[in-house]
N, C-alpha and C positions, 0 to 999 in steps of 0.2 A: 362554204364559197359565196359571197356575195358580188354579183357584176354590176356595174353602172352602162347605162348606154347612152351615146350623145350621137344625135344626126347632124350630119354636114349636107345640107341641099343649096349651097351656096354658087354653084355652078350651074346655068341654065341657058337652053337654047332659046333663041328669040326671033320673033320676025322684026324687021326693022319698023315697018310699020304695019298695020292691021287694023281695019275697021275704025280710022280715023285717030288711032293711038299709037304711040311709040314704044319700042322696045315691049312685045308682049312675049310673054313667057308662054312657049307650048312643050318644052321639055325639060325634064330636070334630072341632073346628074346626082345620084343620092349616095352617101356611104354612112352605114350605121356602125359606130366603134363600141366593142364593148371591152371594158377593163375589169380586172378581177381585184379585190383587195388582198390576194395572196401575191406574194414575190418570188422572183426565182433567185438563185445562187448570187447574180449581181445586185439585188437589191432593186429590180424593175418589175413593175406589175404586169402580169399575164396580160395579154391584150389579144383581140381578133378582131376584124373587121368584115363587112360584107359590102358590097357596091351594087348598083344598076343605074337603069333609067326609068323614069316614069311620065309618060305622056300627061300633058295638061290639056283640056280641052278649051281652044281659042276661040272657039265658034260662039260662044257665050261669054260674054265679058261685060256684062251690065255690073259686075261688082269689081269693075277695073282698079287695080291698083298700081298707080305709076311705078315704074322701076326703081326709082331711086327712094321710094317708101317700103321696097320689100325688105324682109328680113329672113333672116334665116329660120326662126322660129315660125313664120306666115307661112314660107315654103316648104317645111316640113309638115306641116297642118295639111297641106293639101296632098303631100305626098303619102302621109300616113292615111288618109281618109280614103284617099283612094284606092289604097292598098287593102284595106280593110282590118280590123283587129286579129283576125285568124292569120293574116300573112304576117302582119308584123310579130306576132306571137312566136310564129315559125321561124323567122329569121333569128328572135332572140333566141330561142331554144336551141339553133343551129352554131349561134355564137357561142353560147354556153359548154354546148359539145365539144366545140374547137378548145375553148379554154381548157375543159376538164383534160382534155387529151395532152395539151401542153403541159398541166401539171403532172398528171401521169399517166404517160405514154405507154402505149401498148407495142410499141416499134420503136427501135433506135437505129439510125443509120451509123455504120461506123465505117473507118478506113483502115486497112489491114496495112502495118508498116513494112 
């Protein structure tokens, strides 16, 4: 089983103005999506996701990037650097476990007719 991971860090909270800059990001709403190369009976790849928020320090904006120039990759870099390698690895491990349970469930909910 091989999973691919995709970050979505496009939703952010901003200060309208801060230190003479506009739209300064201070919080990121992130989502990490995982998709398996294995498919269910309907031909859909198994998938799982995790989400949260990550605060960005807006006190030191010496390397400020205007909001219009921000990209998902740039903001993802902020989030993953802030989390650190261990936390990112733990998130991916958790998503792998969720997908493994979808592929080979240890419990199934059924309805009695």
